[in-house]
TIMAR-669709 format. One line per 10 residues: number of its first residue (from 1); their letters; for each residue x, y, z of N, C-alpha, C, O. Coordinates in steps of 0.001 Angstrom, whole numbers, plus 500000, padded with zeros to 6 digits. Example, Ala and Ser with C-alpha at 12.3 -4.5 7.8 and 13.67 -1.06 7.14 Angstrom:
1	AS	513190,494310,507800,512300,495500,507800,513200,496700,507800,514236,496681,508465 | 512850,497750,507080,513670,498940,507140,512900,500030,507870,513409,501138,508039
end
This chain:
1	MKKKSHWLLL	615548,270629,263688,614454,271587,263849,614086,271772,265320,613750,272873,265756 | 614157,270669,266081,613789,270779,267487,614715,271730,268225,614263,272540,269034 | 616040,271632,267942,616983,272517,268614,616739,273972,268244,616827,274857,269096 | 616427,274225,266948,616150,275588,266523,614892,276128,267194,614837,277297,267576 | 613880,275267,267337,612644,275711,267995,612895,276023,269463,612293,276947,270010 | 613785,275257,270113,614123,275540,271502,614768,276919,271638,614443,277676,272552 | 615678,277236,270726,616330,278539,270773,615339,279664,270496,615443,280744,271076 | 614374,279409,269604,613360,280416,269325,612489,280688,270551,612069,281823,270779 | 612216,279642,271340,611445,279817,272566,612218,280612,273610,611634,281364,274390 | 613543,280437,273617,614376,281173,274581,614643,282609,274155,614994,283451,274982
11	LPGLLLILLF	614478,282889,272877,614868,284194,272345,614158,285370,273013,614840,286339,273345 | 612828,285361,273237,612181,286512,273892,612740,286786,275287,612978,287939,275645 | 612951,285731,276073,613509,285911,277411,614927,286442,277369,615293,287311,278160 | 615730,285922,276447,617112,286389,276325,617173,287852,275906,618021,288604,276385 | 616274,288255,275013,616233,289656,274592,615844,290572,275746,616413,291652,275905 | 614878,290142,276548,614480,290946,277709,615629,291093,278698,615868,292184,279215 | 616347,289993,278966,617492,290043,279879,618574,290959,279328,619179,291734,280069 | 618815,290867,278015,619841,291696,277393,619488,293180,277466,620337,294009,277794 | 618235,293511,277158,617819,294908,277085,617670,295557,278455,618042,296715,278645 | 617117,294799,279419,616758,295407,280699,617677,295029,281857,617490,295526,282968
21	LVLPILRIVV	618664,294163,281626,619601,293798,282689,621045,293993,282255,621790,294732,282898 | 621445,293342,281177,622854,293360,280769,623270,294753,280288,624274,295300,280745 | 622495,295317,279369,622873,296622,278815,622877,297739,279856,623809,298544,279860 | 621870,297829,280750,621948,298865,281797,623153,298715,282707,623768,299708,283096 | 623500,297456,283057,624678,297241,283898,625945,297670,283166,626818,298315,283747 | 626041,297307,281885,627210,297709,281104,627291,299227,280982,628380,299801,280992 | 626145,299865,280868,626135,301327,280761,626623,301981,282046,627152,303093,282020 | 626447,301290,283171,626944,301819,284447,628423,301507,284629,629198,302359,285065 | 628814,300259,284287,630166,299791,284601,631207,300331,283632,632252,300812,284070 | 630956,300267,282339,631972,300593,281328,632519,302010,281466,633737,302181,281414
31	PTFFGDGGLT	631674,303049,281643,632243,304416,281742,633178,304626,282922,633991,305550,282896 | 633087,303794,283961,633954,303977,285127,635406,303642,284826,636297,304024,285585 | 635659,302932,283730,637024,302552,283383,637647,303500,282356,638750,303248,281869 | 636956,304575,282028,637476,305520,281035,637529,306918,281626,636603,307361,282306 | 638637,307606,281352,638810,308990,281782,639218,309853,280613,639001,309497,279455 | 639814,310995,280926,640243,311911,279860,641350,311306,279006,641419,311565,277805 | 642216,310502,279620,643335,309948,278868,643133,308518,278419,644095,307871,278007 | 641918,307998,278482,641669,306623,278067,641324,305740,279252,640645,306164,280187 | 641808,304493,279198,641520,303542,280271,642157,303995,281577,643301,304450,281590 | 641426,303873,282659,641941,304285,283961,641179,303587,285074,640020,303209,284903
41	LKGYTDFLGD	641837,303417,286219,641211,302871,287429,641185,303918,288536,641019,303596,289712 | 641351,305177,288138,641452,306256,289125,640196,306353,289992,640289,306610,291193 | 639037,306151,289394,637803,306231,290168,637760,305201,291288,637280,305486,292385 | 638259,304016,291010,638245,302945,292017,639326,303142,293063,639098,302891,294246 | 640510,303592,292634,641587,303827,293598,641232,304980,294538,641529,304931,295732 | 640590,306022,293987,640170,307140,294838,639104,306691,295837,639126,307090,297001 | 638182,305866,295376,637112,305404,296259,637655,304487,297346,637370,304688,298527 | 638437,303481,296958,638938,302508,297925,640016,303098,298828,640259,302575,299916 | 640656,304162,298402,641705,304769,299217,641211,305849,300161,641983,306350,300979 | 639951,306214,300066,639382,307248,300921,638799,306613,302174,637941,305736,302079
51	SFYQKIFLRT	639249,307038,303336,638793,306442,304601,637295,306651,304822,636637,305804,305425 | 636752,307769,304342,635320,308038,304496,634493,306996,303757,633530,306454,304300 | 634875,306720,302513,634157,305720,301723,634411,304311,302246,633535,303449,302167 | 635605,304075,302779,635901,302760,303353,634970,302450,304519,634472,301330,304634 | 634734,303433,305382,633838,303237,306526,632425,302906,306066,631772,302027,306627 | 631956,303617,305039,630606,303368,304535,630517,301982,303912,629532,301270,304111 | 631540,301599,303159,631552,300273,302528,631555,299169,303578,630773,298222,303487 | 632432,299286,304576,632508,298273,305627,631231,298231,306456,630790,297158,306868 | 630637,299395,306703,629366,299430,307442,628273,298697,306665,627483,297957,307250 | 628228,298900,305371,627221,298234,304542,627389,296718,304589,626413,295988,304754
61	IRVALVTSLI	628634,296244,304443,628885,294802,304491,628557,294253,305871,627955,293185,305987 | 628946,294969,306914,628697,294513,308284,627200,294417,308575,626734,293410,309109 | 626461,295440,308231,625021,295438,308488,624335,294326,307697,623448,293650,308218 | 624740,294136,306445,624127,293095,305613,624422,291700,306153,623545,290836,306162 | 625663,291477,306605,626021,290160,307148,625314,289890,308475,624808,288789,308696 | 625277,290885,309355,624607,290716,310646,623113,290472,310441,622526,289620,311107 | 622505,291211,309530,621086,291026,309232,620826,289620,308707,619863,288972,309118 | 621676,289144,307803,621514,287791,307249,621635,286740,308345,620850,285793,308389 | 622620,286904,309234,622820,285928,310316,621629,285897,311264,621163,284821,311641 | 621131,287073,311653,619982,287122,312557,618751,286507,311899,617989,285793,312550
71	CVVLALPVAF	618555,286780,310622,617412,286200,309907,617494,284681,309865,616478,284003,310015 | 618688,284141,309664,618855,282679,309650,618513,282084,311013,617771,281106,311101 | 619057,282679,312076,618835,282163,313434,617351,282225,313808,616822,281287,314405 | 616684,283318,313462,615277,283473,313816,614369,282605,312938,613362,282077,313409 | 614726,282465,311678,613833,281781,310740,613919,280260,310826,612931,279585,310537 | 615053,279703,311207,615209,278245,311219,614166,277545,312091,613457,276677,311581 | 614037,277874,313373,613032,277156,314182,611597,277445,313755,610754,276548,313769 | 611312,278694,313374,609949,279037,312957,609583,278317,311667,608474,277797,311536 | 610509,278286,310716,610254,277604,309447,610043,276109,309658,609198,275497,309006 | 610814,275525,310570,610648,274095,310847,609285,273824,311476,608628,272837,311144
81	YISRMKSSRK	608867,274693,312374,607556,274541,313008,606434,274641,311970,605490,273852,311991 | 606546,275615,311065,605525,275779,310026,605525,274599,309057,604464,274150,308623 | 606708,274100,308720,606796,272999,307754,606175,271708,308267,605809,270847,307467 | 606047,271551,309589,605445,270337,310153,603926,270459,310304,603273,269504,310723 | 603360,271613,309969,601917,271801,310110,601158,271145,308972,601741,270752,307961 | 599843,271031,309152,598973,270576,308077,598892,271659,307005,599172,272830,307264 | 598511,271254,305815,598529,272177,304674,597658,273401,304902,598046,274515,304551 | 596477,273201,305489,595567,274329,305700,596155,275350,306662,596139,276548,306380 | 596673,274888,307797,597269,275787,308775,598582,276370,308258,598922,277513,308564 | 599318,275583,307476,600591,276059,306942,600380,277269,306039,601139,278236,306102
91	GIMIALATFP	599347,277212,305199,599064,278344,304320,598729,279599,305093,599131,280698,304711 | 597984,279437,306194,597627,280596,307017,598863,281193,307672,599026,282413,307696 | 599734,280339,308204,600930,280832,308881,601885,281531,307911,602478,282555,308251 | 602032,280982,306714,602894,281622,305718,602317,282965,305303,603053,283933,305111 | 600994,283021,305164,600349,284291,304813,600577,285341,305903,600849,286503,305603 | 600465,284924,307178,600702,285856,308276,602165,286302,308321,602463,287462,308604 | 603080,285354,308037,604507,285679,308086,604908,286645,306972,605770,287501,307168 | 604290,286506,305818,604641,287364,304674,603768,288614,304583,603954,289429,303680 | 602830,288773,305494,601934,289934,305453,602684,291265,305513,602287,292204,304823 | 603762,291388,306316,604495,292675,306327,605031,293088,304965,605252,294276,304730
101	LLTNTVVRAF	605247,292126,304052,605747,292471,302726,604737,293283,301927,605102,293950,300959 | 603462,293230,302329,602418,293979,301632,602402,295450,302047,601730,296272,301424 | 603147,295773,303105,603204,297150,303591,604406,297866,302988,605480,297279,302860 | 604235,299104,302625,605316,299893,302042,606474,300020,303022,606261,300158,304227 | 607715,299974,302503,608901,300037,303362,608995,301365,304116,609502,301405,305238 | 608516,302438,303513,608545,303735,304193,607620,303718,305404,607965,304248,306460 | 606451,303112,305252,605499,303016,306360,606105,302191,307491,605969,302548,308661 | 606769,301095,307151,607398,300254,308174,608528,301001,308876,608710,300867,310086 | 609283,301786,308117,610360,302560,308733,609801,303598,309697,610360,303803,310775 | 608705,304254,309324,608063,305218,310228,607578,304531,311506,607640,305111,312590
111	AWIAILGREG	607096,303295,311372,606653,302550,312550,607817,302311,313504,607655,302419,314719 | 608984,301989,312963,610144,301769,313819,610657,303072,314418,611217,303066,315514 | 610475,304184,313718,610825,305479,314306,609964,305752,315532,610451,306255,316545 | 608674,305414,315430,607773,305595,316574,608132,304675,317735,607849,304992,318890 | 608753,303539,317436,609125,302582,318487,610471,302927,319105,610626,302865,320324 | 611458,303295,318269,612837,303460,318734,613220,304900,319064,614309,305124,319590 | 612372,305881,318777,612714,307282,319024,612899,307597,320502,612554,306793,321368 | 613446,308773,320778,613680,309185,322178,612374,309242,322960,612348,308941,324153 | 611310,309620,322300,609994,309632,322931,609143,308465,322437,607913,308502,322489 | 609827,307436,321958,609128,306303,321374,608601,305324,322406,608779,305496,323612
121	ILNNLLMKLG	607948,304295,321898,607305,303297,322760,608318,302576,323633,608085,302401,324829 | 609432,302157,323062,610412,301372,323810,611063,302190,324921,611189,301714,326049 | 611473,303401,324614,612088,304250,325640,611107,304594,326751,611476,304590,327926 | 609871,304889,326396,608857,305177,327415,608621,303974,328321,608449,304126,329530 | 608612,302780,327733,608409,301567,328520,609577,301331,329472,609372,300998,330640 | 610805,301503,328973,611988,301307,329823,612033,302300,330976,612433,301952,332087 | 611626,303528,330713,611636,304543,331769,610528,304299,332795,610728,304532,333988 | 609378,303837,332346,608295,303536,333281,608640,302348,334170,608232,302295,335331 | 609394,301395,333622,609817,300240,334405,611000,300558,335311,611387,299729,336135 | 611573,301736,335171,612700,302136,335997,614024,301525,335581,614981,301533,336355
131	LVEEPLKLLY	614093,300993,334361,615325,300359,333899,616343,301391,333406,617544,301122,333418 | 615887,302548,332981,616778,303625,332538,616264,304936,333114,615068,305090,333363 | 617179,305881,333325,616796,307180,333878,616510,308212,332791,615767,309167,333015 | 617097,308019,331624,616867,308933,330514,616765,308118,329225,617260,306993,329166 | 616132,308674,328200,615946,307914,326952,617270,307474,326345,618251,308218,326346 | 617277,306252,325826,618453,305707,325152,618473,306157,323696,617433,306429,323095 | 619685,306229,323145,619821,306564,321721,619704,305271,320915,620697,304593,320651 | 618498,304954,320541,618228,303740,319777,618064,304027,318293,618385,303197,317443 | 617562,305213,318002,617334,305586,316606,618584,306233,316023,619413,306779,316752 | 618710,306165,314697,619860,306712,313967,621164,306052,314414,622165,306717,314682
141	TEGAIVVGSV	621117,304740,314484,622281,303927,314813,622327,302728,313858,621360,302445,313151 | 623474,302028,313853,623560,300803,313057,622575,299755,313556,621997,299009,312765 | 622388,299703,314866,621444,298746,315429,620034,298967,314913,619310,298005,314655 | 619633,300236,314758,618307,300536,314229,618172,300064,312785,617119,299566,312386 | 619238,300220,312002,619209,299742,310614,619068,298224,310582,618314,297683,309774 | 619798,297536,311466,619722,296078,311512,618317,295631,311894,617765,294720,311277 | 617735,296270,312911,616384,295911,313348,615380,296095,312208,614572,295209,311933 | 615442,297255,311550,614527,297503,310440,614744,296553,309278,613784,296143,308626 | 616005,296195,309007,616310,295280,307904,615853,293862,308216,615347,293163,307338 | 616030,293435,309461,615559,292102,309852,614045,292011,309698,613524,291034,309161
151	YLFLPIMLTS	613356,293025,310168,611896,293051,310025,611487,293051,308555,610460,292478,308190 | 612295,293698,307716,611979,293822,306300,612194,292516,305542,611392,292163,304677 | 613291,291783,305865,613688,290640,305047,613503,289282,305712,613738,288257,305073 | 613092,289245,306967,612864,287962,307627,611816,287106,306914,612013,285895,306819 | 610710,287666,306408,609753,286822,305673,610355,286130,304453,609961,285013,304116 | 611307,286784,303790,611954,286174,302629,612768,284960,303052,612714,283914,302405 | 613522,285102,304138,614283,283969,304661,613358,282848,305098,613648,281672,304876 | 612262,283206,305710,611318,282219,306227,610714,281389,305099,610662,280162,305191 | 610265,282039,304050,609665,281306,302936,610693,280433,302215,610355,279354,301728 | 611940,280890,302143,612998,280080,301519,613235,278792,302302,613443,277732,301713
161	LVGVMENISD	613203,278888,303630,613466,277720,304464,612277,276770,304528,612461,275553,304565 | 611058,277311,304542,609872,276445,304614,609822,275532,303391,609516,274345,303511 | 610120,276085,302217,610093,275283,300998,611073,274128,301028,610792,273068,300468 | 612223,274311,301672,613220,273236,301766,612854,272242,302856,612966,271032,302658 | 612416,272746,304007,612120,271866,305141,610905,270980,304902,610776,269934,305538 | 610025,271371,304010,608874,270528,303677,609300,269198,303081,608578,268206,303176 | 610484,269182,302462,610976,267959,301823,611720,267037,302785,612115,265936,302400 | 611915,267470,304029,612551,266617,305032,611479,265712,305630,610551,266192,306281 | 611599,264438,305418,610560,263498,305838,610599,263278,307350,611641,263413,307993 | 609434,262935,307894,609350,262624,309320,610158,261377,309655,610662,261244,310770
171	ETLEAAQSLG	610285,260455,308686,611050,259226,308925,612518,259530,309201,613161,258833,309986 | 613046,260562,308560,614445,260946,308795,614647,261394,310229,615628,261019,310872 | 613724,262194,310728,613814,262663,312113,613594,261519,313094,614264,261451,314125 | 612667,260625,312787,612427,259477,313656,613643,258560,313715,613942,257982,314760 | 614347,258428,312583,615564,257608,312560,616637,258216,313452,617340,257497,314163 | 616766,259553,313415,617760,260216,314266,617411,260048,315734,618299,259827,316558 | 616139,260148,316073,615716,260002,317463,615832,258564,317937,616087,258317,319115 | 615648,257609,317025,615803,256203,317402,617254,255848,317708,617526,254867,318399 | 618180,256648,317191,619609,256436,317456,620080,257173,318703,621271,257180,319012 | 619150,257789,319415,619496,258406,320696,619495,259915,320704,619717,260514,321756
181	ANRFVSFLKV	619252,260557,319571,619257,262020,319517,617908,262552,319981,616863,262066,319549 | 617930,263556,320866,616672,264189,321246,616243,265159,320150,616922,265280,319130 | 615132,265844,320351,614593,266715,319307,615532,267867,318982,615681,268243,317819 | 616169,268428,320014,617074,269547,319780,618298,269107,318988,618719,269783,318049 | 618866,267965,319376,620054,267465,318676,619709,267059,317245,620480,267330,316323 | 618567,266416,317051,618174,266024,315697,617917,267252,314822,618157,267223,313615 | 617425,268330,315442,617225,269562,314683,618563,270133,314224,618706,270544,313073 | 619553,270158,315138,620855,270711,314786,621637,269812,313834,622292,270300,312912 | 621569,268498,314056,622389,267561,313295,621749,267099,311991,622450,266679,311070 | 620437,267171,311906,619742,266654,310722,619040,267766,309944,619273,267948,308749
191	VVPLSMPGVI	618177,268507,310641,617360,269506,309952,618205,270640,309390,618059,271010,308225 | 619089,271192,310217,619889,272341,309768,620778,271994,308571,620784,272745,307595 | 621533,270883,308602,622337,270551,307404,621496,270339,306152,621881,270770,305065 | 620346,269674,306299,619498,269427,305130,618821,270710,304642,618326,270760,303516 | 618799,271734,305476,618164,273001,305100,619148,273999,304503,618762,275128,304197 | 620403,273613,304332,621412,274544,303844,621097,275154,302484,621402,276329,302279 | 620501,274415,301535,620136,275091,300271,619214,276284,300494,619397,277332,299876 | 618221,276133,301375,617340,277246,301688,618052,278357,302428,617769,279535,302209 | 618988,277985,303318,619773,278988,304043,620610,279819,303071,620691,281041,303200 | 621228,279153,302104,622072,279857,301142,621234,280808,300284,621588,281974,300112
201	VGSVLVFAGT	620124,280301,299750,619258,281141,298909,618725,282328,299709,618762,283467,299245 | 618232,282050,300909,617714,283124,301751,618778,284127,302127,618515,285330,302139 | 619987,283658,302438,621076,284556,302815,621473,285475,301666,621741,286659,301867 | 621507,284913,300456,621833,285739,299280,620791,286834,299089,621133,287992,298849 | 619513,286461,299199,618442,287439,299011,618465,288515,300102,618290,289700,299820 | 618683,288084,301353,618697,289038,302461,619923,289944,302367,619813,291155,302564 | 621076,289377,302072,622301,290185,301967,622166,291222,300855,622437,292405,301061 | 621744,290768,299676,621616,291696,298548,620555,292752,298827,620744,293923,298497 | 619448,292351,299429,618396,293305,299733,618816,294327,300771,618512,295512,300634 | 619513,293880,301811,619960,294797,302856,621014,295764,302334,620973,296958,302633
211	ASAYSTPLML	621963,295244,301550,623041,296090,301035,622527,297143,300063,623106,298224,299953 | 621436,296833,299353,620928,297769,298352,619704,298558,298822,619201,299402,298080 | 619217,298301,300039,618037,299018,300537,618349,300507,300693,619474,300887,301019 | 617352,301326,300459,617564,302775,300532,616758,303427,301656,617332,304102,302511 | 615451,303238,301667,614603,303969,302602,614858,303573,304055,614866,304432,304937 | 615068,302276,304314,615276,301830,305696,616547,302408,306310,616467,302983,307395 | 617729,302288,305669,618922,302909,306278,618862,304425,306313,619440,305040,307209 | 618173,305046,305352,618081,306504,305353,617254,306997,306533,617632,307964,307194 | 616122,306336,306803,615207,306809,307827,615599,306348,309224,615326,307046,310200 | 616236,305181,309337,616599,304653,310653,618059,304899,311016,618416,304904,312194
221	GGNKNMMMST	618901,305102,310012,620322,305311,310280,620742,306758,310263,621675,307147,310966 | 620058,307568,309459,620419,308974,309375,621686,309204,308568,622257,308259,308022 | 622121,310434,308491,623307,310786,307706,624605,310307,308352,625602,310111,307657 | 624605,310115,309673,625829,309681,310355,626099,308199,310163,627218,307748,310407 | 625118,307438,309738,625280,306003,309494,624899,305681,308053,624060,304821,307787 | 625534,306394,307141,625229,306260,305726,625628,304883,305201,626651,304324,305597 | 624807,304352,304309,625084,303078,303644,625427,303358,302176,625308,304490,301707 | 625854,302310,301457,626261,302496,300068,625102,302977,299195,625307,303780,298285 | 623899,302498,299463,622747,302907,298661,622466,304395,298825,622228,305094,297840 | 622492,304885,300065,622270,306308,300293,623433,307145,299766,623245,308291,299359
231	LIYQQAMLLD	624630,306571,299775,625791,307279,299218,625650,307435,297708,625991,308480,297154 | 625148,306394,297040,624925,306479,295590,623931,307592,295277,624149,308389,294364 | 622836,307644,296040,621835,308692,295824,622448,310081,296047,622190,311011,295283 | 623251,310207,297091,623871,311503,297380,624775,311947,296242,624719,313096,295805 | 625625,311010,295755,626569,311363,294694,625860,311699,293384,626260,312626,292679 | 624806,310944,293058,624141,311122,291767,623152,312286,291776,623177,313129,290879 | 622287,312334,292782,621172,313274,292765,621487,314609,293439,620979,315649,293019 | 622313,314587,294474,622606,315823,295205,623880,316495,294717,623922,317717,294575 | 624926,315703,294457,626210,316262,294020,626403,316197,292516,627367,316751,291988 | 625485,315517,291813,625541,315388,290349,626858,314768,289874,627368,315104,288804
241	NWTRASVIAT	627397,313858,290689,628633,313157,290336,628266,311735,289918,628391,310792,290699 | 627816,311601,288683,627332,310305,288213,628472,309299,288032,628262,308093,288160 | 629659,309785,287739,630798,308872,287596,631123,308201,288920,631338,306990,288959 | 631163,308967,290008,631432,308397,291324,630292,307455,291732,630536,306396,292310 | 629051,307845,291430,627914,306981,291734,628018,305653,290978,627685,304601,291523 | 628479,305699,289726,628644,304472,288941,629744,303591,289521,629618,302367,289543 | 630822,304214,289991,631908,303466,290631,631390,302742,291872,631680,301562,292071 | 630622,303449,292706,630076,302849,293928,629137,301704,293582,629169,300656,294227 | 628292,301900,292558,627372,300842,292137,628132,299624,291636,627751,298490,291924 | 629212,299854,290884,630021,298739,290375,630677,297979,291515,630727,296749,291496
251	VMIVTSYLVV	631176,298697,292498,631773,298036,293665,630750,297160,294367,631070,296050,294792 | 629520,297649,294492,628475,296865,295140,628093,295641,294321,627820,294582,294886 | 628068,295770,293000,627768,294623,292138,628826,293542,292295,628503,292365,292453 | 630095,293948,292250,631191,292981,292393,631163,292335,293783,631372,291130,293917 | 630903,293144,294811,630837,292616,296176,629723,291584,296311,629911,290545,296944 | 628568,291865,295722,627443,290930,295788,627795,289608,295111,627471,288540,295628 | 628451,289677,293968,628855,288453,293277,629868,287664,294105,629807,286435,294151 | 630795,288360,294759,631780,287670,295595,631111,286983,296783,631471,285859,297136 | 630140,287654,297399,629420,287058,298529,628625,285851,298080,628614,284827,298764 | 627957,285955,296935,627197,284816,296404,628131,283636,296122,627812,282490,296438
261	GALNTIADKL	629293,283933,295523,630263,282871,295263,630769,282223,296543,630927,281004,296604 | 631029,283047,297580,631497,282501,298855,630432,281621,299499,630754,280560,300033 | 629174,282042,299457,628090,281242,300032,627909,279927,299282,627652,278891,299895 | 628041,279966,297960,627936,278734,297177,629083,277780,297492,628890,276565,297542 | 630275,278332,297705,631422,277500,298078,631192,276831,299431,631476,275646,299603 | 630674,277606,300391,630367,277056,301706,629318,275953,301593,629428,274912,302242 | 628302,276188,300764,627252,275186,300585,627806,273904,299973,627421,272807,300378 | 628710,274034,298997,629304,272850,298373,630136,272052,299374,630091,270822,299387 | 630901,272763,300215,631728,272068,301214,630867,271362,302239,631156,270232,302631 | 629797,272035,302677,628885,271397,303629,628192,270205,303014,627951,269205,303692
271	GEKSA	627861,270301,301707,627255,269174,301027,628201,267987,300913,627773,266838,301023 | 629488,268260,300693,630471,267167,300631,630630,266494,301979,630753,265271,302055 | 630628,267295,303064,630764,266713,304399,629550,265852,304761,629688,264764,305319 | 628347,266366,304430,627145,265623,304768,627033,264350,303944,626452,263360,304389 | 627607,264385,302711,627580,263187,301866,628554,262150,302383,628673,261071,301802
end
């Protein structure tokens, strides 16, 4: 009876996952493998064989990976600093760090347009300082997408790392320093390896979020730096090509799973080395 009651408790959650996650994904993926003559992979071969789509796919992966790497580098020292604070101050710092998440992504993108535009704050500052003679092209570039994505997802990486670093005891760091390691070396040799679970979780969230973001790459990258998310919208809503949009979505789903698997493999290898 106990086992049956356990399954009954899981049943509502399983039904929700089936109805709102599994079935919608299947509805997107399954039709891409069928054409007029039955089973076919023509949609995928056409997509992967087209140089235009290849550039967009590679740009999406590149931007997502660069954004994840920058978020890790920026969040590691800040998260460690916050994790060593007292509980009262720690709560305030986490609240301040996650405050941008309360702002709409469109509003944040408009803010970066005001900063990175030809007549924006950054260009005006550089020209007043005499560092440039004419405005730089900062907006509608891959760099602008990366900047906006880092600003968008850095709080997620930060909170993932703080939760892990809180479990690193001060005695562990004191032991490393007693063996001759200074604070910087102990941070690299002790804190960073022990924080890998948080790095992996944060990287997965940042990568998936960046690859699937729509408003930030649309507003900061423009049509010349299209990402997979904006391409899906174009194919489905503007060109009414839902089959091609489903193919692109399926490619992104498979890519995300492959990246998650690769990160988990890296985490397992690092865990074996540290053990």
